[in-house]
matplotlib code that plots the C-alpha trace (Angstrom):
import matplotlib.pyplot as plt

x = [-24.8, -25.9, -23.3, -23.8, -24.6, -22.2, -19.5, -20.3, -20.4, -16.8, -15.6, -16.5, -15.4, -11.7, -9.4, -6.8, -3.2, -1.1, 2.6, 4.9, 1.4, 2.5, 0.1, 1.6, 3.9, 7.3, 8.5, 10.6, 11.4, 13.3, 17.1, 18.7, 21.3, 24.3, 23.6, 23.0, 26.0, 28.1, 27.3, 27.6, 31.2, 32.6, 31.0, 34.1, 34.2, 36.8, 39.5, 42.8, 45.7, 48.5, 50.4, 47.2, 46.4, 42.5, 41.7, 39.0, 38.7, 36.1, 34.3, 35.8, 39.1, 37.7, 35.9, 39.2, 41.0, 38.7, 39.1, 43.1, 42.8, 40.3, 42.4, 45.8, 43.9, 43.2, 40.3, 40.4, 37.5, 39.2, 42.6, 41.2, 39.1, 42.2, 44.1, 41.7, 41.7, 45.1, 46.6, 43.4, 41.3, 43.1, 41.5, 42.8, 43.1, 43.9, 47.5, 48.0, 49.1, 52.0, 53.4, 53.0, 55.6, 55.9, 57.0, 60.6, 59.9, 63.8, 64.8, 62.7, 64.3, 62.1, 61.3, 60.0, 57.6, 56.3, 55.8, 53.5, 51.7, 50.8, 49.5, 47.8, 46.1, 45.1, 43.1, 45.5, 44.1, 45.5, 48.5, 51.6, 54.2, 57.5, 59.8, 63.8, 65.7, 68.9, 69.0, 71.4, 73.7]
y = [-93.5, -96.0, -98.0, -101.5, -101.9, -104.9, -102.8, -99.9, -103.2, -104.0, -100.5, -100.3, -103.9, -102.9, -101.7, -99.3, -99.9, -100.1, -100.3, -103.3, -105.3, -109.0, -109.4, -106.8, -107.9, -107.9, -106.2, -107.4, -110.9, -112.3, -111.5, -110.1, -112.2, -110.3, -111.4, -115.2, -115.2, -113.8, -116.4, -119.4, -118.1, -118.4, -121.9, -124.3, -126.6, -130.0, -129.0, -130.4, -128.1, -128.2, -130.7, -133.3, -132.8, -132.6, -129.4, -127.4, -124.1, -121.3, -121.8, -118.4, -119.7, -122.9, -120.7, -119.0, -121.8, -123.2, -119.7, -120.0, -123.6, -122.6, -119.7, -122.0, -124.2, -121.7, -119.9, -116.4, -115.1, -116.6, -115.4, -111.9, -111.9, -112.9, -110.1, -107.7, -108.4, -108.5, -105.2, -103.6, -103.2, -102.4, -99.5, -98.3, -94.5, -92.5, -91.5, -87.3, -85.5, -84.3, -88.2, -89.2, -88.7, -89.0, -91.8, -91.7, -93.0, -92.7, -95.8, -98.1, -99.1, -98.5, -102.2, -102.4, -99.1, -100.6, -103.8, -102.3, -99.9, -103.1, -104.6, -101.7, -101.2, -104.8, -104.6, -107.2, -106.1, -109.3, -109.8, -108.7, -106.6, -106.6, -103.7, -104.4, -101.4, -100.3, -97.6, -94.7, -93.7]
z = [-203.9, -201.6, -199.3, -198.7, -195.0, -194.5, -195.3, -192.5, -190.1, -191.5, -191.2, -187.7, -186.6, -187.9, -185.1, -185.9, -186.4, -183.5, -184.2, -183.1, -183.5, -183.6, -186.4, -188.4, -191.3, -190.6, -193.8, -196.4, -195.1, -198.3, -199.0, -201.5, -203.9, -202.8, -199.3, -200.3, -202.7, -199.9, -197.4, -199.8, -201.2, -197.3, -197.2, -196.9, -199.4, -200.2, -202.8, -203.8, -203.6, -206.4, -204.2, -204.7, -200.5, -199.8, -198.0, -197.2, -198.6, -198.8, -201.9, -203.7, -203.8, -205.6, -207.9, -208.3, -209.3, -211.8, -213.4, -213.3, -214.8, -217.7, -218.5, -218.4, -221.2, -223.5, -222.4, -223.9, -221.6, -218.7, -219.2, -219.8, -216.6, -214.5, -216.1, -216.2, -212.3, -212.1, -214.4, -214.9, -218.4, -221.4, -222.9, -226.5, -226.4, -229.1, -229.6, -228.8, -232.0, -230.3, -230.1, -233.8, -236.0, -239.7, -241.6, -242.8, -246.5, -247.3, -245.4, -247.8, -251.2, -254.1, -254.2, -251.0, -251.4, -255.3, -252.8, -250.3, -253.0, -254.7, -251.5, -250.3, -253.7, -253.9, -250.7, -248.6, -245.1, -243.4, -244.9, -242.7, -244.7, -243.4, -244.5, -243.8, -243.5, -241.7, -239.4, -240.2, -237.4]

ax = plt.figure().add_subplot(projection="3d")
ax.plot(x, y, z, "-o")
ax.set_aspect("equal")
plt.show()
């Protein structure tokens, strides 16, 4: 395999890499999104406080106020976000076997039991069944 003579000349002209050479690459020059977002959330913006006065607040406060406003108007996802941040996410955990108690069917009347059985046979999943009973003392 022959080597092109021009390529040898190019290799001879090249100089060895020197650290801190001003012509060398400076590495990564773009900033990541987290840094950019953090800078912008610190930016101050005009906003009206609850009393109606114009004030300067960090953009993050203005964003939080927008989420609170949406939550107060009935937006479920915004309300969930607010409540999750305040109280933590709700988790559905199975009830331990020790806390499960059998149903005491003796407190219901025969009519109430028949109504319950009829609704269950019918497959009424969305119906609310109210069975009244008086607690025995």
